[in-house]
C-alpha positions as CSV (number, residue, x, y, z in Angstrom):
1,M,18.0,21.3,23.1
2,G,17.2,18.1,25.0
3,N,14.6,17.2,22.3
4,H,17.2,17.5,19.5
5,R,19.6,15.3,21.4
6,T,16.9,12.7,22.0
7,L,15.8,12.8,18.4
8,G,19.4,12.5,17.2
9,M,20.1,9.5,19.5
10,T,16.8,7.9,18.2
11,V,17.9,8.4,14.6
12,I,21.3,6.9,15.3
13,A,19.9,3.9,17.0
14,M,17.4,3.3,14.2
15,M,20.2,3.6,11.6
16,A,22.3,1.0,13.5
17,V,19.4,-1.4,13.6
18,V,18.8,-1.0,9.8
19,M,22.5,-1.5,9.1
20,I,22.7,-4.6,11.2
21,A,19.6,-6.1,9.5
22,A,21.0,-5.2,6.1
23,C,24.3,-7.0,6.8
24,G,22.5,-10.2,7.7
25,E,20.6,-10.2,4.5
26,D,23.7,-10.2,2.4
27,E,25.2,-13.3,3.9
28,P,24.1,-16.4,2.0
29,I,23.2,-19.6,3.8
30,G,25.8,-22.2,3.2
31,G,28.7,-21.2,1.0
32,G,30.6,-24.5,1.4
33,P,31.1,-27.7,-0.4
34,Y,27.6,-29.1,0.4
35,P,24.2,-28.1,-1.0
36,V,21.6,-26.6,1.3
37,A,19.5,-29.7,2.0
38,D,17.0,-30.8,4.6
39,L,15.8,-34.4,4.1
40,E,13.7,-36.6,6.3
41,V,14.3,-40.3,5.7
42,V,12.1,-43.2,6.8
43,V,13.4,-46.7,6.3
44,E,10.9,-49.6,6.7
45,H,11.3,-53.4,6.7
46,P,8.7,-55.8,8.1
47,D,11.3,-57.6,10.4
48,R,12.7,-54.5,12.1
49,E,11.6,-51.3,13.7
50,T,11.2,-48.3,11.4
51,I,14.2,-46.1,11.2
52,S,13.7,-42.3,10.9
53,Y,16.4,-39.7,10.6
54,R,17.1,-36.2,9.2
55,I,20.0,-35.1,7.1
56,T,20.7,-31.4,7.2
57,C,23.4,-29.8,5.1
58,L,24.0,-26.0,5.2
59,G,26.9,-25.5,2.7
60,D,29.6,-25.9,5.3
61,T,27.9,-27.8,8.1
62,A,26.4,-31.3,8.1
63,T,24.2,-33.0,10.7
64,I,22.3,-36.2,10.9
65,T,19.7,-36.5,13.7
66,G,18.0,-39.8,14.5
67,D,19.0,-43.4,15.0
68,V,21.2,-44.3,12.1
69,D,24.9,-45.0,11.7
70,L,25.8,-42.7,8.8
71,D,28.6,-40.1,8.4
72,E,27.0,-36.7,8.1
73,Q,29.9,-35.2,6.0
74,T,29.9,-38.2,3.6
75,A,26.1,-37.9,3.3
76,C,26.2,-34.2,2.5
77,E,29.0,-34.8,0.0
78,A,26.8,-37.4,-1.7
79,L,24.0,-34.8,-1.9
80,S,26.3,-32.5,-3.9
81,L,26.6,-35.1,-6.7
82,P,24.3,-34.3,-9.7
83,E,23.3,-37.9,-10.2
84,V,22.2,-38.2,-6.6
85,Q,20.2,-35.0,-6.8
86,Q,18.6,-36.1,-10.0
87,R,17.5,-39.4,-8.5
88,L,16.1,-37.8,-5.4
89,I,14.4,-34.9,-7.2
90,E,13.1,-36.6,-10.3
91,G,12.6,-40.1,-8.9
92,P,13.6,-43.4,-10.5
93,T,14.5,-43.3,-14.2
94,D,12.3,-45.0,-16.7
95,E,14.8,-47.7,-17.7
96,I,15.0,-51.5,-18.2
97,C,15.9,-53.2,-14.9
98,T,16.8,-56.7,-14.1
99,E,14.1,-58.7,-12.5
100,Q,15.6,-59.6,-9.2
101,Y,14.2,-59.1,-5.7
102,G,16.4,-57.5,-3.0
103,G,13.9,-57.6,-0.2
104,P,11.0,-55.6,1.2
105,D,13.1,-52.6,2.4
106,T,11.7,-49.2,1.5
107,A,13.1,-45.8,2.1
108,T,10.9,-42.7,1.8
109,I,12.9,-39.5,1.4
110,T,11.2,-36.1,1.6
111,G,12.4,-32.5,2.0
112,T,14.4,-30.1,-0.1
113,I,17.8,-29.8,-1.9
114,D,18.7,-26.2,-2.7
115,E,15.0,-25.2,-2.3
116,T,13.9,-27.9,-4.8
117,P,11.3,-30.4,-3.4
118,V,12.3,-34.0,-2.8
119,D,9.6,-36.7,-2.5
120,T,10.7,-40.1,-3.5
121,V,10.7,-43.8,-2.5
122,V,13.6,-46.2,-3.0
123,D,12.8,-49.9,-2.9
124,R,14.6,-53.1,-3.7
125,T,12.0,-54.7,-6.0
126,N,14.2,-54.8,-9.0
127,G,17.9,-54.4,-10.0
128,C,17.5,-50.6,-10.5
129,G,16.2,-50.1,-7.0
130,I,18.9,-52.4,-5.5
131,S,21.5,-50.4,-7.4
132,D,20.1,-47.1,-6.2
133,W,20.1,-48.3,-2.6
134,D,23.4,-50.1,-2.6
135,D,25.5,-47.9,-4.9
136,L,24.0,-44.5,-5.8
137,L,22.4,-43.7,-2.4
138,A,24.7,-45.8,-0.2
139,D,25.9,-42.8,1.7
140,L,22.4,-41.7,2.5
141,L,20.7,-45.0,3.4
142,P,21.6,-47.7,6.0
143,P,22.5,-51.1,4.6
144,A,19.3,-52.9,3.6
145,L,18.2,-55.9,5.7
146,G,17.2,-57.6,2.5
147,A,15.0,-60.6,1.9
148,T,14.4,-62.8,4.9
């Protein structure tokens, strides 16, 4: 009779472990206003130290780690915009840009947005790059130092 009791307790314990594990699988990551994103950003300019930081959005949480003065919630809200996602995922568009120089600042952005790879560079070598930096991606990048 002792063996049946031990076997029964083992079966109950195993069922509990399976049920707990199954519950965790049903809960999606995120579920909030932000996309699931993990981006590493490196900003370079010859007259200042390189700035590196990470933007992490998990649906309902937003964090930025590193030495940059950006608002994490605003950054994650920007990452939910289709035009921002398109620029980061597909890179710069093939369009006619004004020939103006905004300085040697460059930002390399790598990581993922909703499991889609991001690997792009934003620079200020023409009007399109300046617009991307100053307008479209302003909530993800620090202000450019510009031409010196």
